[in-house]
Steps between C-alpha positions, in 0.01 A plus 500: 500500500194554278489783250146648519316584186463871441177673605290623206341842548289738288604859431202740527712822494813627332667744735811650344781407261862457629688698239841379605438151356576445133190283462266749677410295803224657713335501841172312488231456761383142536172356620655403833548873576877462454721697262745332264754588239380333183730365229295514179496195266457747211827686575820476292640168627154345524422173667866390533564782748203382711629145495847614609345721771306205647775240475788717633281675759367178651840330484642800695222475755561124541866569564409753774571814304253794548250537214157671513198272470441406133137460378317445174282790400207478265475819298188624328577717195205724596740667750658676201201720453586712809861546396580823311841390375459313165821301553369363833156442347653280230716317757200417719298384201788274379537357853142373539502174692742360752795719603753491784526743790714551805388638836548877501735618773385856577773733605782277376808656343746367241808326639805737498838321495653817657267448797477120520228463756381146582799325346714221653767297316275197530195674343710659230649159414157343487372754256819478286463121489135522402568748223791300363285183506209670326713718269343822622669783313298775672660545843757767438586827677318683222181301565521278805133377498514491879303703750552597864177476697490516883879483495494165315617416151237371255561347156277603213476483127653175364342527157840532328632176651493167316588665177564155344125440464461773238663244274493137604765402251781303680356587839668218684834603352432858612431376851864402536658838423636738767307821555750769408259783582534416864804730510261799490278378787426780742543278804823335400713755695303411820583131503810285490625161382417319820138624519452422128621143557276463799200628308589259214518198733179591677290596199618229266385235748162662540420547133372153409306356207193486720521870592559610139212280373264649761589858412452457124180293560331821610570685174163576338425305188416831325865612546651194329348543157809650339745213482652243262382213723214272412332535831500723810624204704811475278541871525500488880735203497748698286532763771567226759758330275673834437530581867619145593767521230607845623514373852729217391739761358453754771871502599570696180263787571600516871866517400415784259336692784 
């Protein structure tokens, strides 16, 4: 299966901020007449969160998990002129250039574990496996980062995953460690050992070097400037090496779940 490159769009209009996000994501109108939730490169976690959003989101999509379309969004800082909030003005100005955005799902609501619509043990196990594999700390009952739209579960906001890449020191050693935060995963109560093992067997066979290489090949050069590596090719390869090493030690994080 081929991983298509993300579409690049231009943002002619800033619609409204989404205040519930710590990094002030916003609804943006794109030049294809679609609306998207933009993740700003100038926000707190910067480019690393955009990289994590692309890698984890597209890996989830490849594995058959529901993720809104991810696009690249070119942002002109002139949009800041029409924004009365000085904090948002500054954020837009800092985010000039290529950002990331997810298709906006109008009318969607946050997933509520007390009313677990759209959940099966198999889907829950798949999401738990993905989040353990990518060390996603941000899928808890307090903040599930999942939406219900047309009675279906959708995964959003993976910017806090892959926390190892904020410091590349000993990253291959870090790849071998269990993911203890999985105990707080909001979907863990909706799965069981058998479905987790089935997800592990299925997904671990599908995640290959070729798939990982293709996903990271679509990372924009402009996002790979902050790294200790001598070239962007080496930077991309480091992600692939990390994931392959983590896959080789996957029994540990599956057992922890």
